[in-house]
N, C-alpha and C positions, 0 to 999 in steps of 0.2 A: 555162287561166285566166290572166288577166294578173297575178294575185298571185304566180304562179310566177316572175315577173321581178324579184321583190324579193330582194336578196342577204341582207338582215337587217332585222329590226324595230329601229329606233333608239329610238322612243318609243311605248309602248303606248297604247291607247285609254284605259285606266284612268289612266295617268299624265297624259294630256292633260286629262281631266275633272277630276282632283284639282287640277292646276295652274290650270285655269280658275276653280275655286272660290276658290283663294287669290288669284289676280289680281283676280277680281270683288270680293272683300272689300276688298282694298287700294284699288282704284279707287273703290269706294263710299265708303270712308273719306276718300280724298283729294278727292273731289268733293262731299262733304257740304255741303248748302246751295246747291249749284249745279245747273244743268240742262245737262249737256254734250250736244253734238252728236257722236254716234259715227259716224264715216265709215269704212265698209269699202271697201277697195281690191279691186275685182273682178279676177279671179274667185277667186283663191286664198284670200282671207280669209273667204269665206262659211262654211265649216264651223266655223272658229275663232270667228268673230264670233257665230254662232248659239249655240255652246256658252257663250261668255263672257258674253253679255248676260243669260243666265239667272240669273247670280249678281251682277249689278250692281243694287243696291237703290235707287239714286237715280233720280228722274225723268230721262229722257233722250230725245233724238230720234235717229233714225238716217237715214242717207243713204248713197249709194254713189257712188264714182268708178271709172271704168275707165281704167287706165293700162297702157302696154305698153313694155317695154324688152328683152324676151327673144326669142331665136330658138333653138330647141333647148335646149342646155345653157348657152349663153353670154348674159350680159347685154350688150346692144349699146351701152349708154350713152346712146342717143338715146331719151329718154323722151317718149312721145306720150300726150296726153290723149284717150282714145277716148270717154268719157262723163263729163261734168261733173256737179257737184251739181245737184239739182233745186230747192234752196231757198237763201236767203241765210244766211250764217254771220256777218254783221256783228255784232260785239260778243259773239260766243259763244265759249265754251271748247270746243275741238274735240279729240277723241280719235280719232286715225287708227288703224284696225285693219289690220294687215298680216300676211301669212303668214310672211314671212322678211325679215330685214334682211341683205342680201348685200353688194353693192358700196356700197349706200347712196345711189346716184345717183337712183333713183326717189323715195325718201322725201325727199331734199334738195329736189328740184324741187316735189314735192307740198306740202311744208311751206311753202316760200317762196310758192307760189301761194295757199295758204290764208290766210297773213298778208296778202297783197295784196288778197284778197277781204274783209278786215276782221275776221278772227278775232281775238279777244282773246288767246287762248292756244292753242298747238297742242302736243299731246303724242302720243307714239306707244306703242302696245302691239303687240307682235309675238309670235307663237307661237314663232318660232325666230330666233336670232341666230347669224350665221356671221362672227365678227369677222376671221378670217383672210383674208376676201375684200374687206374694206372698202377703198374707194379715196377716200372723202370723209369728212370729220369729221361724223358723225351717230351718235347712239345713241338707242335706244328707252328711254323712261322705265320701261316695264314689259316684261319679257321672260319668256316661258314657259320656254324651254330654250336654252342655248348649245350649239351643235353644231360638230363638226369640219368641215373642208372636204371633204364628200362630197356627191354628187348625190342629194338627197332627194326623195321623192314621198309622196303620201298626205295625208289630212286637208286637202285643198285644194291642195296642191302638185302640179304636173303635169310631165310630159314630153310636149311636143307635144299638149297638151290631154287626155292620158290619165292615169289613176291618181288623179285628185283625190278619188274616192269611197272610197278605202281608209280604214278607220277608225283608222289609226295612221300614224305617220311611219316610212317605211322607206328604205333605200338601194337605188337602182335598180342592177341588175346592169350592169356596164360594157359587156357585149356588146350591150345593148339600145340604146345611144346612140353607140357608137364605129363 
């Protein structure tokens, strides 16, 4: 079974659910009286976004973008928009949902593009933050967990499109990708 390739569980399913409840409460408070557009970045954000929005109590809309910058374990730095938004965000407050803030290049490009499309405000919520890998100046306003520089999988995060369906965040055994 592919779970045998997990060196260790970094963040349990319970920890993720509990943190989503906290983040949802904070986001609900911060967006009180507003109707944010919640934009999930495909594919990695899907499990996190699905869990998080259960706890957001303000009216909101959702949409998705697909962006790509990875090959294997390395961010290539060349961010490609594979699927754009289906609706206009002109004048809207946008909350981008991401699985991990790594180098920051993807989110930097996405954030600029959303402002170009007329967003009133753009904030980021990320399940994971890996600040040791940051190469651009960008921070998420809402962070689930700050993690060390290890190659993580599960709860949406993948290695070559595998392991996304693990219910926790784990560290992939090095022999699986070296």
